[in-house]
C-alpha positions as CSV (number, residue, x, y, z in Angstrom):
1,M,136.2,95.4,149.1
2,N,139.2,93.3,148.0
3,A,139.7,89.3,147.8
4,Q,142.1,89.6,150.9
5,K,139.4,91.2,153.1
6,R,136.7,88.8,152.1
7,Q,139.0,86.0,152.7
8,E,139.7,87.5,156.4
9,I,135.9,87.8,156.8
10,F,135.0,84.1,156.1
11,Q,137.8,82.8,158.0
12,R,136.7,84.7,161.0
13,L,133.0,83.6,160.6
14,Q,134.1,79.9,160.2
15,Q,136.1,80.3,163.5
16,H,133.2,81.9,165.3
17,I,130.8,79.3,164.1
18,P,132.8,76.1,162.8
19,E,129.7,74.0,161.9
20,P,127.0,76.3,160.9
21,T,123.6,74.9,159.9
22,T,120.0,76.0,159.4
23,E,117.8,76.7,162.4
24,L,114.9,74.8,161.1
25,H,114.2,71.4,162.5
26,Y,114.5,68.7,159.9
27,R,115.5,65.0,159.3
28,T,115.0,64.5,155.6
29,P,115.2,66.6,152.3
30,F,111.3,66.5,152.5
31,E,111.1,67.7,156.0
32,L,113.2,70.6,155.2
33,L,111.2,71.5,152.0
34,V,108.2,71.6,154.2
35,A,109.8,73.7,156.9
36,V,111.4,76.2,154.3
37,T,108.0,76.8,152.6
38,L,106.5,77.6,155.8
39,S,109.4,79.8,156.8
40,A,108.3,82.6,154.5
41,Q,107.5,85.5,156.4
42,A,107.6,83.5,159.5
43,T,110.3,82.8,162.3
44,D,112.2,79.6,162.4
45,K,111.0,79.3,165.9
46,G,107.5,79.6,164.9
47,V,107.8,77.0,162.0
48,N,109.6,74.5,164.6
49,K,106.8,74.6,166.8
50,A,104.4,73.6,164.2
51,T,106.5,71.0,162.4
52,A,107.0,69.4,165.9
53,K,103.5,68.4,165.8
54,L,103.0,67.8,162.2
55,F,106.1,65.6,161.2
56,P,105.3,63.0,163.7
57,V,102.0,62.5,162.2
58,A,103.0,63.0,158.4
59,H,106.5,63.4,157.2
60,T,106.3,61.9,153.8
61,P,104.4,63.5,150.7
62,A,101.8,60.6,150.6
63,A,101.4,61.2,154.6
64,V,100.9,65.0,154.0
65,L,98.5,64.3,151.1
66,A,96.5,62.0,153.2
67,L,95.9,64.9,155.6
68,G,94.3,67.0,152.9
69,E,94.4,70.8,152.9
70,D,92.3,71.2,155.8
71,G,94.1,68.7,158.0
72,L,97.3,70.1,156.9
73,K,96.0,73.9,158.2
74,K,95.3,72.3,161.6
75,Y,99.0,71.9,162.2
76,I,100.4,75.0,160.6
77,K,97.5,77.7,161.4
78,T,99.8,79.4,163.8
79,I,102.0,80.3,160.9
80,G,101.5,83.3,158.8
81,L,99.7,82.8,155.2
82,F,98.9,79.2,156.3
83,N,96.1,79.1,153.8
84,S,98.3,79.7,150.8
85,K,101.1,77.7,152.2
86,A,98.9,74.7,152.8
87,R,97.6,74.8,149.2
88,H,101.3,75.0,147.7
89,I,102.4,72.1,150.2
90,I,99.6,69.8,149.1
91,K,100.1,70.6,145.4
92,A,103.8,69.9,145.8
93,C,103.3,66.6,147.5
94,R,101.1,65.5,144.7
95,I,103.8,66.2,142.1
96,L,106.4,64.5,144.3
97,V,104.2,61.6,144.4
98,E,103.4,61.3,140.8
99,Q,106.3,62.6,139.0
100,H,109.3,62.1,141.6
101,N,108.5,58.9,143.2
102,S,107.9,60.5,146.6
103,V,111.6,61.9,146.5
104,V,112.6,65.6,146.7
105,P,114.7,66.0,143.5
106,E,118.3,67.2,143.7
107,D,117.9,69.4,140.6
108,R,117.2,73.2,140.6
109,A,114.4,73.4,137.5
110,A,112.5,70.4,139.3
111,L,112.5,72.1,142.6
112,E,111.4,75.4,141.3
113,A,108.7,73.8,139.3
114,L,107.0,72.7,142.8
115,P,104.3,75.1,143.8
116,G,105.5,77.4,146.6
117,V,109.1,76.8,145.5
118,G,111.1,79.9,144.1
119,R,114.9,80.4,143.4
120,K,115.8,81.1,147.2
121,T,113.9,77.8,148.7
122,A,115.4,75.8,146.0
123,N,119.1,77.2,147.0
124,V,118.3,76.2,150.6
125,I,117.5,72.7,149.7
126,L,120.3,72.2,147.5
127,N,122.6,73.7,149.8
128,T,121.5,72.1,153.1
129,A,120.0,68.9,152.2
130,F,122.2,67.9,149.2
131,G,125.5,70.0,150.0
132,H,125.6,72.2,146.7
133,P,127.6,75.5,147.2
134,T,124.5,77.7,146.6
135,I,123.9,80.7,148.4
136,A,120.2,81.5,149.1
137,V,119.8,85.3,149.6
138,D,117.1,86.2,152.2
139,T,116.5,89.8,153.7
140,H,119.4,89.0,156.2
141,I,121.9,88.1,153.7
142,F,120.7,90.9,151.3
143,R,121.4,93.4,154.4
144,V,124.8,92.0,155.5
145,A,125.9,91.6,151.7
146,N,125.2,95.2,151.2
147,R,126.0,96.8,154.5
148,T,129.5,95.1,154.8
149,R,129.9,95.8,151.0
150,I,131.1,92.0,150.6
151,A,128.8,91.7,147.7
152,P,126.7,95.0,147.2
153,G,123.8,94.7,145.0
154,K,120.5,96.3,144.2
155,T,118.5,93.1,143.9
156,V,118.5,89.7,145.4
157,L,119.7,88.0,142.3
158,E,122.5,90.5,142.0
159,V,123.5,89.9,145.4
160,E,123.5,86.1,144.8
161,K,125.7,86.2,141.9
162,K,128.1,88.6,143.5
163,L,128.6,86.1,146.6
164,L,128.9,83.4,144.1
165,K,131.8,85.1,142.3
166,F,133.4,86.8,145.4
167,V,133.3,84.2,148.3
168,P,136.2,82.1,148.2
169,D,135.5,78.4,147.1
170,E,136.5,76.9,150.4
171,F,133.6,78.9,152.1
172,K,130.8,78.6,149.6
173,L,128.9,75.6,151.3
174,D,128.5,77.3,154.6
175,A,128.4,80.7,153.3
176,H,124.8,80.9,153.4
177,H,124.6,79.9,156.8
178,W,127.2,82.2,158.2
179,L,125.9,85.3,156.5
180,I,122.1,84.5,157.7
181,L,123.2,83.8,161.5
182,H,125.5,87.2,161.2
183,G,122.5,88.9,160.2
184,R,119.8,87.5,162.5
185,Y,122.1,88.0,165.7
186,T,124.9,90.5,165.0
187,C,124.2,92.7,162.0
188,V,120.6,93.2,162.9
189,A,118.4,95.7,160.7
190,R,117.7,98.4,162.9
191,K,120.8,98.7,165.1
192,P,123.8,96.5,164.3
193,R,125.8,95.2,167.0
194,C,129.1,96.4,165.7
195,G,130.7,96.3,169.1
196,S,130.3,92.4,169.3
197,C,130.9,91.8,165.9
198,V,133.9,89.5,164.8
199,I,134.4,91.2,161.4
200,E,134.0,94.7,162.7
201,D,137.3,96.0,161.7
202,L,136.9,94.5,158.2
203,C,133.4,95.6,157.6
204,E,132.9,98.7,155.3
205,Y,129.6,99.9,156.6
206,K,130.4,103.9,157.4
207,K,127.8,104.3,160.0
208,K,128.9,101.7,162.7
209,V,127.1,101.6,166.0
210,Y,128.6,100.9,169.3
211,E,127.2,101.0,172.7
């Protein structure tokens, strides 16, 4: 895929969704950190239901720590892997309180040092909470990047590096959100909705599906 095509793809995605953002509900970087940690192998809808009850009660590292692991579990037990997620969040809160003055750090290494926070989660925090032009590659973005040939790669890291290289600079800040929403609602896993796709004529997928 050439640079001109990529430019046109992101222009159209921008026209289609002028102000894209995460579908997770949050008000602060800490709430986003908790929500993203909970979202692994869970739906944003399910996470939002849980945090709608949790955040009014505890929305700071100290408040979540005060709940304790068992107290936190009561709010997130509807979410998959809630036991390990509760353990990670409590440990992360302790580090935030003791080492970062209860503030989520705007630094990749410091974020990835938090339990339960990997490269993808760190990228989401840096991009969505702090406005860094990072691209967090999840299953949706991995699929879209490979299927369209925008940034094909065999690993998540390879796709991330290619996206950072190939996505035009003016679109980098929002590219993560455009691609994830495109993968979630149009370029879906089993049967892509090519007939209603705004970039269908630019996409290089050879097995397009029309209904």
